[in-house]
VMD Tcl script that draws the C-alpha trace (Angstrom):
set ca {
  {128.56 166.01 -33.43}
  {126.37 164.48 -31.04}
  {124.81 160.92 -31.93}
  {121.04 160.75 -32.25}
  {119.85 157.64 -30.36}
  {118.84 154.36 -32.00}
  {115.66 154.85 -33.96}
  {116.44 158.60 -35.34}
  {114.13 160.11 -32.73}
  {115.25 162.07 -29.81}
  {113.57 161.05 -26.34}
  {112.21 163.62 -23.95}
  {115.07 163.17 -21.72}
  {117.74 163.58 -24.38}
  {119.30 166.87 -24.25}
  {122.09 166.59 -26.80}
  {124.75 168.15 -24.56}
  {128.01 166.49 -24.54}
  {129.20 166.00 -21.05}
  {125.97 166.65 -19.33}
  {125.25 163.06 -18.36}
  {128.84 163.00 -16.65}
  {127.90 166.31 -14.80}
  {124.52 164.83 -13.68}
  {126.08 161.51 -12.34}
  {128.96 163.65 -10.55}
  {126.38 165.62 -8.89}
  {124.10 162.74 -7.88}
  {127.26 161.18 -6.01}
  {127.77 164.64 -4.41}
  {124.07 164.68 -2.98}
  {124.39 161.01 -2.06}
  {127.57 162.01 -0.05}
  {125.74 164.85 1.70}
  {122.77 162.95 2.43}
  {125.01 160.12 4.21}
  {126.51 162.60 6.15}
  {123.41 164.09 7.32}
  {122.36 160.61 8.18}
  {125.55 160.00 10.32}
  {125.23 163.45 12.12}
  {121.76 162.58 13.10}
  {122.67 159.05 14.21}
  {125.30 160.61 16.45}
  {123.10 163.11 17.92}
  {120.42 160.48 18.60}
  {122.98 158.06 20.21}
  {124.29 160.76 22.65}
  {121.26 162.54 23.17}
  {120.42 161.23 26.76}
  {123.22 159.28 27.69}
  {126.22 157.71 25.94}
  {125.74 153.92 26.24}
  {127.62 150.77 24.78}
  {124.68 150.38 22.22}
  {124.75 154.15 21.16}
  {128.82 153.82 20.76}
  {128.25 150.77 18.67}
  {125.47 152.46 16.56}
  {127.95 155.59 16.00}
  {131.02 153.48 15.24}
  {128.93 151.50 12.63}
  {127.42 154.72 11.05}
  {130.96 156.30 10.90}
  {132.25 153.17 9.34}
  {129.63 153.13 6.73}
  {130.01 156.81 6.15}
  {133.78 156.37 5.52}
  {133.02 153.62 3.09}
  {130.54 155.89 1.13}
  {132.80 158.61 0.98}
  {135.67 156.21 -0.42}
  {133.09 155.05 -3.01}
  {132.00 158.49 -3.89}
  {135.44 159.58 -4.65}
  {136.28 156.53 -6.44}
  {133.38 157.15 -8.70}
  {133.96 160.82 -9.26}
  {137.68 160.27 -10.07}
  {136.46 157.59 -12.61}
  {134.26 160.12 -14.26}
  {137.03 162.68 -14.40}
  {139.29 160.14 -15.95}
  {136.51 159.08 -18.41}
  {136.76 155.55 -17.37}
  {133.77 153.08 -17.25}
  {132.97 151.51 -13.95}
  {131.57 148.14 -13.63}
  {128.30 148.11 -11.91}
  {127.20 144.68 -10.73}
  {123.30 143.73 -10.93}
  {121.74 143.57 -7.57}
  {119.24 140.85 -8.94}
  {119.94 138.14 -11.57}
  {118.70 138.76 -14.82}
}
mol new
graphics top color blue
foreach p $ca { graphics top sphere $p radius 0.5 }
foreach p [lrange $ca 0 end-1] q [lrange $ca 1 end] { graphics top cylinder $p $q radius 0.2 }
display resetview
C-alpha cells in the first residue's frame, strides 16, 4: 500500500506509483549524461574546426576529463538507485 503524504492530501505531483520516482531519477541521470556527451562533442568540433592549437588541445582535454567524471558519477548514482541505497547529497549553500 502506498503512503499518503503528511496532511492526508495528495498533491498534484503525487502519482502514487511505487518506483516511479526512482525511474524518473534514473532517466534524469541518463539525460544528463547525454547532454554532457553532446557538449563534449561540440567542444571537440569547435576546438578542431580551423586548426588544432595548444589552447584547443587543453580545452579538449579538460572537456574529456569532465565528461569522464560525469559518466562515473552517473554510473554511481544509477547503481545506487538499483541497489536502493540512499546517496548523500551535500548542500551547495549553507542553510
